[in-house]
N, C-alpha and C positions, 0 to 999 in steps of 0.2 A: 113353456118359457120360464126361465128362472130369473125372477126380479129380486134385486138387492136394494135395501134402503140406503140411500146416499145422503139425504139431507131432509130437513123439515121445511115446509113451505115458507115459514117466516125467515129462514136463513138467506133467501134470495128474493129481495124486494122486486116489485114490478119494474121492468125496464133494465134490470141488472142481470149479470151472469157471474158464474163462479166456477173455479177449477176444482176438480176432484180426481182422486186416483182410485179406480175400482177394478178389482180383478186384474191388476197389472196394466190397466189402460188409463190414459189421461182423458178425462171426460169433461166437457163443458156443459153446464146446465144453465139455461136461460129462462127467465120469466118474462113472457110477453103478455101483458095485461091479464095475468092470472093463469095463463096457459104455459106449461113447462115443456121445454124441448131439451134433448140431449144429443150432442154430437161429439166427435173426436175434438180434442182441444189443441191440435197441431195443424197449422196451415199446410196443406198438401203441396204448396209451392216452396216455402222457405223454412218450414218447421217451426215458425214462431208460435208462441202460445196465444191462441185466439182469444182466450178469456182476458187478455190484456188489451184487446182492441175495443171497438165500439159496437154498440147495439142500437140500431135505428129501426124500431118496429121489429119486423122479422128479418131484417138485413143485418148480418154480422160482417164487420169490417176488420180485416187483418191489420194489426198494429205496425207491421213492418213494410209491406208493399201495397197495402190498401186494396187487396183483392176483396170482392164482395160475394157473400154466400147467403142463400135463403136458409135460415135456421130451421125452418119447418121441414124442408126436404133435403137439405145438404147441397142443393144445386148451386154450382158456380154461376153467379150472375154477371160478374165482370172480373177479368183477369187483373194481375198486378198493374198498378198505375205506372206510367212511364215517368221516370224522374228527369227533371230538367235541372241541369247544373249551371250555375252562374259562371262568372269569369274565373278561370282557373290558371290564368297566365302567370300568377305569382307562385304557383305550386311547383315542386321539383318535377322534372320530366318523367322520372321513374315512377313517381306517384300517379301521374296522369296516365301513363302506359298501363300500370297495374289496374287502375280503376276502369279503363277502357276494356281491358281483358276480362275483368270480373263482370262488367256489364254484358259482354258477349256471352259468357258462360251462363249467367242468370237468364238471359233472354231466351235460351233454349230449353229452360226447365218448364215442363208442362204442368199446369195447375188442374187438379182433378176435383170432382165433387167431394164434399165431406161425407164421412160415414155418420149416419144417424142411428140412434138407439131408441127402442121403444121405452116410453115413460108412462107410469101410472101414478096417480096421487090417491093415497088411501089414508084416511084419518090424519091429515096434515103431514104425512110422510111422502117424500118423493122417492119412487122406486124406479130403477133403471135395469134393463136387461142388456148386458154387454156381450152376450153370446150370439 
C-alpha cells in the first residue's frame, strides 16, 4: 500500500474535520478523540462537500440533506432528512411546480455508503492511502 502524507496531527483538532485533495481525490480527514479517519469528501446523495457538515462522535452529518454516515466504516446510518416546507401560498405557481418536480427527482436518488481510506499516523504525520 502506498501511503501519502496529507497533514500533521495538529492541523485537525479533536472533534474536527478538514478537506484535502490527494491524488486527484477529495478526501475528508476527521479527528475523533485522537483517532483519525479518512473518507471521500462528497456526499453520495447530493455531492455536497461533507467536510462542511457536522461531526458528532463518529457520526458525520451532510450539510445539505442531513444524511448520516459512520466515519469509521463509511456506512450510511440514515438517509437524507425529509424537508418540511411551510406555507407556500404566496409563491408563484411556477416556482411551486418546479420545487415539487425537484423534490420528486431528488427522492429517487439512492444514497450509498462512503468510501473509506486507510490511515496511519507516524511521527505526528497523517498518512492516507487513496488507491
